[in-house]
TIZADO-321730 format. One record per atom (N, C-alpha, C, O): residue number from 1; residue in three letters; atom name; x, y, z. Coordinates in steps of 0.001 Angstrom, whole numbers, padded with zeros to 6 digits. Layout:
<sites>
<site n="NUM" res="ALA" atom="CA" u="X" v="Y" w="Z"/>
...
</sites>
This chain:
<sites>
<site n="1" res="MET" atom="N" u="000842" v="-001168" w="000000"/>
<site n="1" res="MET" atom="CA" u="000000" v="000000" w="000000"/>
<site n="1" res="MET" atom="C" u="000895" v="001242" w="000000"/>
<site n="1" res="MET" atom="O" u="001715" v="001424" w="000900"/>
<site n="2" res="LYS" atom="N" u="000735" v="002066" w="-000983"/>
<site n="2" res="LYS" atom="CA" u="001543" v="003277" w="-001109"/>
<site n="2" res="LYS" atom="C" u="000963" v="004390" w="-000247"/>
<site n="2" res="LYS" atom="O" u="-000249" v="004604" w="-000209"/>
<site n="3" res="ILE" atom="N" u="001849" v="005087" w="000439"/>
<site n="3" res="ILE" atom="CA" u="001435" v="006221" w="001257"/>
<site n="3" res="ILE" atom="C" u="001365" v="007443" w="000358"/>
<site n="3" res="ILE" atom="O" u="002355" v="007816" w="-000272"/>
<site n="4" res="ASN" atom="N" u="000200" v="008063" w="000298"/>
<site n="4" res="ASN" atom="CA" u="000011" v="009242" w="-000541"/>
<site n="4" res="ASN" atom="C" u="-000196" v="010468" w="000336"/>
<site n="4" res="ASN" atom="O" u="-001024" v="010468" w="001246"/>
<site n="5" res="PHE" atom="N" u="000568" v="011505" w="000045"/>
<site n="5" res="PHE" atom="CA" u="000439" v="012778" w="000732"/>
<site n="5" res="PHE" atom="C" u="-000061" v="013820" w="-000257"/>
<site n="5" res="PHE" atom="O" u="000172" v="013711" w="-001461"/>
<site n="6" res="THR" atom="N" u="-000743" v="014818" w="000257"/>
<site n="6" res="THR" atom="CA" u="-001111" v="015934" w="-000606"/>
<site n="6" res="THR" atom="C" u="000176" v="016664" w="-000981"/>
<site n="6" res="THR" atom="O" u="001213" v="016453" w="-000352"/>
<site n="7" res="SER" atom="N" u="000117" v="017504" w="-001983"/>
<site n="7" res="SER" atom="CA" u="001317" v="018244" w="-002382"/>
<site n="7" res="SER" atom="C" u="001792" v="019145" w="-001245"/>
<site n="7" res="SER" atom="O" u="002996" v="019334" w="-001071"/>
<site n="8" res="GLN" atom="N" u="000867" v="019700" w="-000474"/>
<site n="8" res="GLN" atom="CA" u="001232" v="020541" w="000663"/>
<site n="8" res="GLN" atom="C" u="001940" v="019723" w="001745"/>
<site n="8" res="GLN" atom="O" u="002953" v="020163" w="002289"/>
<site n="9" res="GLU" atom="N" u="001413" v="018538" w="002059"/>
<site n="9" res="GLU" atom="CA" u="002050" v="017666" w="003046"/>
<site n="9" res="GLU" atom="C" u="003436" v="017233" w="002578"/>
<site n="9" res="GLU" atom="O" u="004399" v="017240" w="003345"/>
<site n="10" res="LYS" atom="N" u="003516" v="016858" w="001312"/>
<site n="10" res="LYS" atom="CA" u="004802" v="016415" w="000764"/>
<site n="10" res="LYS" atom="C" u="005831" v="017538" w="000831"/>
<site n="10" res="LYS" atom="O" u="006989" v="017301" w="001174"/>
<site n="11" res="GLN" atom="N" u="005416" v="018754" w="000508"/>
<site n="11" res="GLN" atom="CA" u="006328" v="019892" w="000559"/>
<site n="11" res="GLN" atom="C" u="006809" v="020136" w="001982"/>
<site n="11" res="GLN" atom="O" u="007987" v="020419" w="002200"/>
<site n="12" res="LEU" atom="N" u="005910" v="020029" w="002947"/>
<site n="12" res="LEU" atom="CA" u="006270" v="020202" w="004349"/>
<site n="12" res="LEU" atom="C" u="007311" v="019158" w="004776"/>
<site n="12" res="LEU" atom="O" u="008281" v="019483" w="005461"/>
<site n="13" res="LEU" atom="N" u="007100" v="017916" w="004367"/>
<site n="13" res="LEU" atom="CA" u="008038" v="016843" w="004721"/>
<site n="13" res="LEU" atom="C" u="009390" v="017032" w="004036"/>
<site n="13" res="LEU" atom="O" u="010434" v="016812" w="004650"/>
<site n="14" res="VAL" atom="N" u="009374" v="017431" w="002787"/>
<site n="14" res="VAL" atom="CA" u="010628" v="017697" w="002070"/>
<site n="14" res="VAL" atom="C" u="011370" v="018853" w="002738"/>
<site n="14" res="VAL" atom="O" u="012590" v="018799" w="002895"/>
<site n="15" res="ASP" atom="N" u="010645" v="019889" w="003128"/>
<site n="15" res="ASP" atom="CA" u="011272" v="021016" w="003841"/>
<site n="15" res="ASP" atom="C" u="011956" v="020536" w="005116"/>
<site n="15" res="ASP" atom="O" u="013065" v="020967" w="005432"/>
<site n="16" res="LYS" atom="N" u="011296" v="019645" w="005843"/>
<site n="16" res="LYS" atom="CA" u="011890" v="019105" w="007067"/>
<site n="16" res="LYS" atom="C" u="013159" v="018322" w="006757"/>
<site n="16" res="LYS" atom="O" u="014152" v="018441" w="007475"/>
<site n="17" res="LEU" atom="N" u="013136" v="017533" w="005706"/>
<site n="17" res="LEU" atom="CA" u="014343" v="016793" w="005300"/>
<site n="17" res="LEU" atom="C" u="015466" v="017755" w="004915"/>
<site n="17" res="LEU" atom="O" u="016621" v="017558" w="005289"/>
<site n="18" res="GLN" atom="N" u="015116" v="018783" w="004173"/>
<site n="18" res="GLN" atom="CA" u="016123" v="019758" w="003754"/>
<site n="18" res="GLN" atom="C" u="016738" v="020471" w="004956"/>
<site n="18" res="GLN" atom="O" u="017952" v="020671" w="005006"/>
<site n="19" res="ARG" atom="N" u="015913" v="020852" w="005917"/>
<site n="19" res="ARG" atom="CA" u="016445" v="021505" w="007123"/>
<site n="19" res="ARG" atom="C" u="017343" v="020556" w="007913"/>
<site n="19" res="ARG" atom="O" u="018388" v="020960" w="008424"/>
<site n="20" res="TYR" atom="N" u="016931" v="019295" w="008011"/>
<site n="20" res="TYR" atom="CA" u="017739" v="018309" w="008718"/>
<site n="20" res="TYR" atom="C" u="019100" v="018138" w="008050"/>
<site n="20" res="TYR" atom="O" u="020133" v="018164" w="008720"/>
<site n="21" res="PHE" atom="N" u="019101" v="017967" w="006747"/>
<site n="21" res="PHE" atom="CA" u="020359" v="017799" w="006011"/>
<site n="21" res="PHE" atom="C" u="021258" v="019018" w="006183"/>
<site n="21" res="PHE" atom="O" u="022471" v="018892" w="006349"/>
<site n="22" res="SER" atom="N" u="020651" v="020188" w="006140"/>
<site n="22" res="SER" atom="CA" u="021430" v="021414" w="006279"/>
<site n="22" res="SER" atom="C" u="022011" v="021549" w="007685"/>
<site n="22" res="SER" atom="O" u="023204" v="021810" w="007846"/>
<site n="23" res="LYS" atom="N" u="021173" v="021371" w="008695"/>
<site n="23" res="LYS" atom="CA" u="021589" v="021592" w="010079"/>
<site n="23" res="LYS" atom="C" u="022494" v="020484" w="010600"/>
<site n="23" res="LYS" atom="O" u="023546" v="020763" w="011174"/>
<site n="24" res="GLU" atom="N" u="022098" v="019235" w="010407"/>
<site n="24" res="GLU" atom="CA" u="022797" v="018111" w="011023"/>
<site n="24" res="GLU" atom="C" u="023938" v="017553" w="010172"/>
<site n="24" res="GLU" atom="O" u="024928" v="017052" w="010704"/>
<site n="25" res="LEU" atom="N" u="023794" v="017641" w="008861"/>
<site n="25" res="LEU" atom="CA" u="024790" v="017027" w="007977"/>
<site n="25" res="LEU" atom="C" u="025592" v="018046" w="007189"/>
<site n="25" res="LEU" atom="O" u="026522" v="017691" w="006465"/>
<site n="26" res="ASP" atom="N" u="025231" v="019319" w="007333"/>
<site n="26" res="ASP" atom="CA" u="025892" v="020393" w="006589"/>
<site n="26" res="ASP" atom="C" u="025914" v="020095" w="005089"/>
<site n="26" res="ASP" atom="O" u="026915" v="020311" w="004406"/>
<site n="27" res="GLN" atom="N" u="024770" v="019589" w="004596"/>
<site n="27" res="GLN" atom="CA" u="024623" v="019243" w="003179"/>
<site n="27" res="GLN" atom="C" u="023359" v="019902" w="002641"/>
<site n="27" res="GLN" atom="O" u="022358" v="020038" w="003345"/>
<site n="28" res="GLU" atom="N" u="023428" v="020303" w="001389"/>
<site n="28" res="GLU" atom="CA" u="022241" v="020852" w="000739"/>
<site n="28" res="GLU" atom="C" u="021487" v="019715" w="000079"/>
<site n="28" res="GLU" atom="O" u="022078" v="018867" w="-000590"/>
<site n="29" res="LEU" atom="N" u="020182" v="019703" w="000272"/>
<site n="29" res="LEU" atom="CA" u="019327" v="018701" w="-000350"/>
<site n="29" res="LEU" atom="C" u="018379" v="019439" w="-001286"/>
<site n="29" res="LEU" atom="O" u="017518" v="020197" w="-000841"/>
<site n="30" res="ALA" atom="N" u="018544" v="019212" w="-002576"/>
<site n="30" res="ALA" atom="CA" u="017702" v="019883" w="-003569"/>
<site n="30" res="ALA" atom="C" u="016265" v="019366" w="-003479"/>
<site n="30" res="ALA" atom="O" u="016009" v="018296" w="-002927"/>
<site n="31" res="GLN" atom="N" u="015345" v="020137" w="-004026"/>
<site n="31" res="GLN" atom="CA" u="013924" v="019783" w="-003983"/>
<site n="31" res="GLN" atom="C" u="013674" v="018390" w="-004563"/>
<site n="31" res="GLN" atom="O" u="013023" v="017557" w="-003931"/>
<site n="32" res="PHE" atom="N" u="014189" v="018142" w="-005760"/>
<site n="32" res="PHE" atom="CA" u="013975" v="016844" w="-006415"/>
<site n="32" res="PHE" atom="C" u="014562" v="015721" w="-005573"/>
<site n="32" res="PHE" atom="O" u="013923" v="014685" w="-005387"/>
<site n="33" res="ASP" atom="N" u="015781" v="015918" w="-005059"/>
<site n="33" res="ASP" atom="CA" u="016424" v="014897" w="-004235"/>
<site n="33" res="ASP" atom="C" u="015636" v="014665" w="-002951"/>
<site n="33" res="ASP" atom="O" u="015525" v="013530" w="-002487"/>
<site n="34" res="GLY" atom="N" u="015089" v="015731" w="-002375"/>
<site n="34" res="GLY" atom="CA" u="014274" v="015610" w="-001175"/>
<site n="34" res="GLY" atom="C" u="013015" v="014804" w="-001424"/>
<site n="34" res="GLY" atom="O" u="012625" v="013976" w="-000601"/>
<site n="35" res="GLU" atom="N" u="012380" v="015048" w="-002560"/>
<site n="35" res="GLU" atom="CA" u="011178" v="014289" w="-002912"/>
<site n="35" res="GLU" atom="C" u="011525" v="012821" w="-003153"/>
<site n="35" res="GLU" atom="O" u="010792" v="011926" w="-002731"/>
<site n="36" res="PHE" atom="N" u="012640" v="012583" w="-003829"/>
<site n="36" res="PHE" atom="CA" u="013084" v="011223" w="-004091"/>
<site n="36" res="PHE" atom="C" u="013382" v="010503" w="-002775"/>
<site n="36" res="PHE" atom="O" u="012987" v="009350" w="-002598"/>
<site n="37" res="LEU" atom="N" u="014078" v="011176" w="-001847"/>
<site n="37" res="LEU" atom="CA" u="014403" v="010585" w="-000551"/>
<site n="37" res="LEU" atom="C" u="013132" v="010304" w="000248"/>
<site n="37" res="LEU" atom="O" u="013013" v="009251" w="000873"/>
<site n="38" res="LEU" atom="N" u="012194" v="011232" w="000231"/>
<site n="38" res="LEU" atom="CA" u="010932" v="011027" w="000938"/>
<site n="38" res="LEU" atom="C" u="010194" v="009808" w="000381"/>
<site n="38" res="LEU" atom="O" u="009682" v="008992" w="001148"/>
<site n="39" res="ASP" atom="N" u="010136" v="009681" w="-000939"/>
<site n="39" res="ASP" atom="CA" u="009492" v="008520" w="-001558"/>
<site n="39" res="ASP" atom="C" u="010201" v="007231" w="-001156"/>
<site n="39" res="ASP" atom="O" u="009554" v="006227" w="-000859"/>
<site n="40" res="TYR" atom="N" u="011527" v="007263" w="-001149"/>
<site n="40" res="TYR" atom="CA" u="012307" v="006082" w="-000783"/>
<site n="40" res="TYR" atom="C" u="012032" v="005677" w="000669"/>
<site n="40" res="TYR" atom="O" u="011804" v="004502" w="000958"/>
<site n="41" res="ILE" atom="N" u="012054" v="006653" w="001574"/>
<site n="41" res="ILE" atom="CA" u="011788" v="006366" w="002980"/>
<site n="41" res="ILE" atom="C" u="010385" v="005791" w="003137"/>
<site n="41" res="ILE" atom="O" u="010183" v="004828" w="003876"/>
<site n="42" res="GLY" atom="N" u="009433" v="006374" w="002451"/>
<site n="42" res="GLY" atom="CA" u="008060" v="005873" w="002511"/>
<site n="42" res="GLY" atom="C" u="007943" v="004447" w="002013"/>
<site n="42" res="GLY" atom="O" u="007261" v="003623" w="002624"/>
<site n="43" res="GLU" atom="N" u="008605" v="004154" w="000909"/>
<site n="43" res="GLU" atom="CA" u="008530" v="002813" w="000333"/>
<site n="43" res="GLU" atom="C" u="009247" v="001787" w="001206"/>
<site n="43" res="GLU" atom="O" u="008748" v="000676" w="001386"/>
<site n="44" res="GLN" atom="N" u="010391" v="002138" w="001742"/>
<site n="44" res="GLN" atom="CA" u="011213" v="001186" w="002476"/>
<site n="44" res="GLN" atom="C" u="010858" v="001076" w="003965"/>
<site n="44" res="GLN" atom="O" u="011020" v="000009" w="004557"/>
<site n="45" res="MET" atom="N" u="010383" v="002153" w="004566"/>
<site n="45" res="MET" atom="CA" u="010158" v="002158" w="006011"/>
<site n="45" res="MET" atom="C" u="008751" v="002541" w="006419"/>
<site n="45" res="MET" atom="O" u="008372" v="002368" w="007577"/>
<site n="46" res="GLY" atom="N" u="007983" v="003051" w="005495"/>
<site n="46" res="GLY" atom="CA" u="006642" v="003535" w="005827"/>
<site n="46" res="GLY" atom="C" u="005764" v="002482" w="006475"/>
<site n="46" res="GLY" atom="O" u="005015" v="002787" w="007403"/>
<site n="47" res="ALA" atom="N" u="005845" v="001248" w="006002"/>
<site n="47" res="ALA" atom="CA" u="005001" v="000185" w="006548"/>
<site n="47" res="ALA" atom="C" u="005304" v="-000075" w="008020"/>
<site n="47" res="ALA" atom="O" u="004404" v="-000408" w="008791"/>
<site n="48" res="TYR" atom="N" u="006572" v="000076" w="008413"/>
<site n="48" res="TYR" atom="CA" u="006938" v="-000136" w="009812"/>
<site n="48" res="TYR" atom="C" u="006273" v="000902" w="010715"/>
<site n="48" res="TYR" atom="O" u="005740" v="000569" w="011773"/>
<site n="49" res="PHE" atom="N" u="006311" v="002167" w="010283"/>
<site n="49" res="PHE" atom="CA" u="005678" v="003235" w="011058"/>
<site n="49" res="PHE" atom="C" u="004157" v="003080" w="011056"/>
<site n="49" res="PHE" atom="O" u="003500" v="003278" w="012078"/>
<site n="50" res="TYR" atom="N" u="003615" v="002726" w="009904"/>
<site n="50" res="TYR" atom="CA" u="002172" v="002529" w="009769"/>
<site n="50" res="TYR" atom="C" u="001698" v="001407" w="010686"/>
<site n="50" res="TYR" atom="O" u="000719" v="001560" w="011415"/>
<site n="51" res="ASN" atom="N" u="002405" v="000277" w="010641"/>
<site n="51" res="ASN" atom="CA" u="002023" v="-000864" w="011473"/>
<site n="51" res="ASN" atom="C" u="002148" v="-000549" w="012953"/>
<site n="51" res="ASN" atom="O" u="001308" v="-000977" w="013746"/>
<site n="52" res="ARG" atom="N" u="003181" v="000191" w="013341"/>
<site n="52" res="ARG" atom="CA" u="003320" v="000566" w="014749"/>
<site n="52" res="ARG" atom="C" u="002156" v="001457" w="015165"/>
<site n="52" res="ARG" atom="O" u="001647" v="001327" w="016278"/>
<site n="53" res="GLY" atom="N" u="001734" v="002349" w="014299"/>
<site n="53" res="GLY" atom="CA" u="000576" v="003194" w="014593"/>
<site n="53" res="GLY" atom="C" u="-000683" v="002363" w="014780"/>
<site n="53" res="GLY" atom="O" u="-001485" v="002636" w="015673"/>
<site n="54" res="LEU" atom="N" u="-000858" v="001348" w="013937"/>
<site n="54" res="LEU" atom="CA" u="-002011" v="000460" w="014084"/>
<site n="54" res="LEU" atom="C" u="-001948" v="-000308" w="015397"/>
<site n="54" res="LEU" atom="O" u="-002962" v="-000463" w="016078"/>
<site n="55" res="GLN" atom="N" u="-000760" v="-000788" w="015752"/>
<site n="55" res="GLN" atom="CA" u="-000599" v="-001521" w="017016"/>
<site n="55" res="GLN" atom="C" u="-000910" v="-000612" w="018207"/>
<site n="55" res="GLN" atom="O" u="-001575" v="-001030" w="019156"/>
<site n="56" res="ASP" atom="N" u="-000428" v="000625" w="018152"/>
<site n="56" res="ASP" atom="CA" u="-000708" v="001585" w="019224"/>
<site n="56" res="ASP" atom="C" u="-002204" v="001864" w="019321"/>
<site n="56" res="ASP" atom="O" u="-002753" v="001939" w="020420"/>
<site n="57" res="ALA" atom="N" u="-002859" v="002015" w="018179"/>
<site n="57" res="ALA" atom="CA" u="-004305" v="002263" w="018167"/>
<site n="57" res="ALA" atom="C" u="-005056" v="001060" w="018739"/>
<site n="57" res="ALA" atom="O" u="-006023" v="001223" w="019482"/>
<site n="58" res="GLN" atom="N" u="-004607" v="-000144" w="018390"/>
<site n="58" res="GLN" atom="CA" u="-005249" v="-001361" w="018907"/>
<site n="58" res="GLN" atom="C" u="-005088" v="-001458" w="020423"/>
<site n="58" res="GLN" atom="O" u="-006018" v="-001865" w="021119"/>
<site n="59" res="THR" atom="N" u="-003925" v="-001090" w="020934"/>
<site n="59" res="THR" atom="CA" u="-003683" v="-001107" w="022375"/>
<site n="59" res="THR" atom="C" u="-004628" v="-000147" w="023093"/>
<site n="59" res="THR" atom="O" u="-005206" v="-000486" w="024125"/>
<site n="60" res="ILE" atom="N" u="-004777" v="001057" w="022535"/>
<site n="60" res="ILE" atom="CA" u="-005682" v="002049" w="023132"/>
<site n="60" res="ILE" atom="C" u="-007124" v="001552" w="023082"/>
<site n="60" res="ILE" atom="O" u="-007861" v="001664" w="024061"/>
<site n="61" res="LEU" atom="N" u="-007516" v="001007" w="021940"/>
<site n="61" res="LEU" atom="CA" u="-008879" v="000498" w="021786"/>
<site n="61" res="LEU" atom="C" u="-009151" v="-000622" w="022785"/>
<site n="61" res="LEU" atom="O" u="-010209" v="-000641" w="023414"/>
<site n="62" res="ASN" atom="N" u="-008207" v="-001558" w="022940"/>
<site n="62" res="ASN" atom="CA" u="-008387" v="-002653" w="023893"/>
<site n="62" res="ASN" atom="C" u="-008524" v="-002129" w="025316"/>
<site n="62" res="ASN" atom="O" u="-009324" v="-002647" w="026095"/>
<site n="63" res="SER" atom="N" u="-007753" v="-001110" w="025658"/>
<site n="63" res="SER" atom="CA" u="-007830" v="-000513" w="026991"/>
<site n="63" res="SER" atom="C" u="-009204" v="000101" w="027221"/>
<site n="63" res="SER" atom="O" u="-009793" v="-000064" w="028289"/>
<site n="64" res="LYS" atom="N" u="-009710" v="000805" w="026223"/>
<site n="64" res="LYS" atom="CA" u="-011035" v="001434" w="026336"/>
<site n="64" res="LYS" atom="C" u="-012129" v="000374" w="026451"/>
<site n="64" res="LYS" atom="O" u="-013075" v="000533" w="027222"/>
<site n="65" res="ILE" atom="N" u="-011996" v="-000703" w="025684"/>
<site n="65" res="ILE" atom="CA" u="-012985" v="-001785" w="025747"/>
<site n="65" res="ILE" atom="C" u="-012967" v="-002429" w="027129"/>
<site n="65" res="ILE" atom="O" u="-014022" v="-002739" w="027683"/>
<site n="66" res="ASP" atom="N" u="-011769" v="-002632" w="027690"/>
<site n="66" res="ASP" atom="CA" u="-011661" v="-003189" w="029038"/>
<site n="66" res="ASP" atom="C" u="-012356" v="-002283" w="030047"/>
<site n="66" res="ASP" atom="O" u="-013053" v="-002768" w="030939"/>
<site n="67" res="THR" atom="N" u="-012172" v="-000973" w="029914"/>
<site n="67" res="THR" atom="CA" u="-012799" v="-000014" w="030825"/>
<site n="67" res="THR" atom="C" u="-014321" v="-000081" w="030715"/>
<site n="67" res="THR" atom="O" u="-015029" v="-000053" w="031722"/>
<site n="68" res="ILE" atom="N" u="-014811" v="-000169" w="029488"/>
<site n="68" res="ILE" atom="CA" u="-016262" v="-000257" w="029276"/>
<site n="68" res="ILE" atom="C" u="-016806" v="-001569" w="029843"/>
<site n="68" res="ILE" atom="O" u="-017861" v="-001584" w="030478"/>
<site n="69" res="THR" atom="N" u="-016092" v="-002658" w="029615"/>
<site n="69" res="THR" atom="CA" u="-016517" v="-003958" w="030131"/>
<site n="69" res="THR" atom="C" u="-016592" v="-003939" w="031649"/>
<site n="69" res="THR" atom="O" u="-017545" v="-004456" w="032232"/>
<site n="70" res="GLU" atom="N" u="-015590" v="-003346" w="032291"/>
<site n="70" res="GLU" atom="CA" u="-015593" v="-003237" w="033750"/>
<site n="70" res="GLU" atom="C" u="-016774" v="-002386" w="034231"/>
<site n="70" res="GLU" atom="O" u="-017414" v="-002719" w="035229"/>
<site n="71" res="ALA" atom="N" u="-017058" v="-001300" w="033529"/>
<site n="71" res="ALA" atom="CA" u="-018174" v="-000431" w="033919"/>
<site n="71" res="ALA" atom="C" u="-019505" v="-001167" w="033790"/>
<site n="71" res="ALA" atom="O" u="-020390" v="-001013" w="034632"/>
<site n="72" res="ILE" atom="N" u="-019639" v="-001952" w="032756"/>
<site n="72" res="ILE" atom="CA" u="-020876" v="-002733" w="032576"/>
<site n="72" res="ILE" atom="C" u="-020996" v="-003770" w="033677"/>
<site n="72" res="ILE" atom="O" u="-022077" v="-003958" w="034234"/>
<site n="73" res="ASP" atom="N" u="-019896" v="-004449" w="033998"/>
<site n="73" res="ASP" atom="CA" u="-019913" v="-005447" w="035072"/>
<site n="73" res="ASP" atom="C" u="-020327" v="-004818" w="036405"/>
<site n="73" res="ASP" atom="O" u="-021026" v="-005451" w="037197"/>
<site n="74" res="GLU" atom="N" u="-019904" v="-003588" w="036654"/>
<site n="74" res="GLU" atom="CA" u="-020219" v="-002908" w="037908"/>
<site n="74" res="GLU" atom="C" u="-021709" v="-002587" w="038046"/>
<site n="74" res="GLU" atom="O" u="-022230" v="-002556" w="039161"/>
<site n="75" res="ILE" atom="N" u="-022385" v="-002352" w="036951"/>
<site n="75" res="ILE" atom="CA" u="-023806" v="-001991" w="037038"/>
<site n="75" res="ILE" atom="C" u="-024746" v="-003172" w="036771"/>
<site n="75" res="ILE" atom="O" u="-025969" v="-003036" w="036804"/>
<site n="76" res="GLU" atom="N" u="-024142" v="-004324" w="036508"/>
<site n="76" res="GLU" atom="CA" u="-024968" v="-005510" w="036245"/>
<site n="76" res="GLU" atom="C" u="-025727" v="-005882" w="037512"/>
<site n="76" res="GLU" atom="O" u="-025170" v="-005890" w="038610"/>
<site n="77" res="LEU" atom="N" u="-026986" v="-006184" w="037342"/>
<site n="77" res="LEU" atom="CA" u="-027844" v="-006571" w="038471"/>
<site n="77" res="LEU" atom="C" u="-027731" v="-008076" w="038702"/>
<site n="77" res="LEU" atom="O" u="-027576" v="-008850" w="037758"/>
<site n="78" res="PRO" atom="N" u="-027810" v="-008477" w="039963"/>
<site n="78" res="PRO" atom="CA" u="-027701" v="-009909" w="040246"/>
<site n="78" res="PRO" atom="C" u="-028948" v="-010652" w="039748"/>
<site n="78" res="PRO" atom="O" u="-030068" v="-010146" w="039815"/>
<site n="79" res="THR" atom="N" u="-028715" v="-011846" w="039258"/>
<site n="79" res="THR" atom="CA" u="-029812" v="-012748" w="038843"/>
<site n="79" res="THR" atom="C" u="-029449" v="-014168" w="039253"/>
<site n="79" res="THR" atom="O" u="-028365" v="-014415" w="039781"/>
<site n="80" res="GLU" atom="N" u="-030342" v="-015071" w="039013"/>
<site n="80" res="GLU" atom="CA" u="-030075" v="-016482" w="039329"/>
<site n="80" res="GLU" atom="C" u="-029143" v="-017118" w="038318"/>
<site n="80" res="GLU" atom="O" u="-028601" v="-018195" w="038569"/>
<site n="81" res="ILE" atom="N" u="-028945" v="-016463" w="037165"/>
<site n="81" res="ILE" atom="CA" u="-028071" v="-016994" w="036126"/>
<site n="81" res="ILE" atom="C" u="-026642" v="-016569" w="036439"/>
<site n="81" res="ILE" atom="O" u="-026356" v="-015389" w="036640"/>
<site n="82" res="VAL" atom="N" u="-025763" v="-017548" w="036474"/>
<site n="82" res="VAL" atom="CA" u="-024364" v="-017269" w="036748"/>
<site n="82" res="VAL" atom="C" u="-023610" v="-017354" w="035441"/>
<site n="82" res="VAL" atom="O" u="-023771" v="-018311" w="034684"/>
<site n="83" res="ARG" atom="N" u="-022800" v="-016370" w="035179"/>
<site n="83" res="ARG" atom="CA" u="-022024" v="-016423" w="033945"/>
<site n="83" res="ARG" atom="C" u="-020565" v="-016599" w="034237"/>
<site n="83" res="ARG" atom="O" u="-019754" v="-016665" w="033313"/>
</sites>
């Protein structure tokens, strides 16, 4: 699955790469090279970040479901049926 950014998002990310290269590596990164590098990073590493985001979301969702389940258990009325 290819990660697609709007042109505005892509420009923002390329700007960040260019600033990083300039500040940390003392290298100039041209616009085309920045776009190429961004595409490469997305293709090679994007799935790892995407999957970690999904795992984090699943962890949060499971926590919320546990909280809801506990709240329901607390208000459950006693009956002769044991579960």
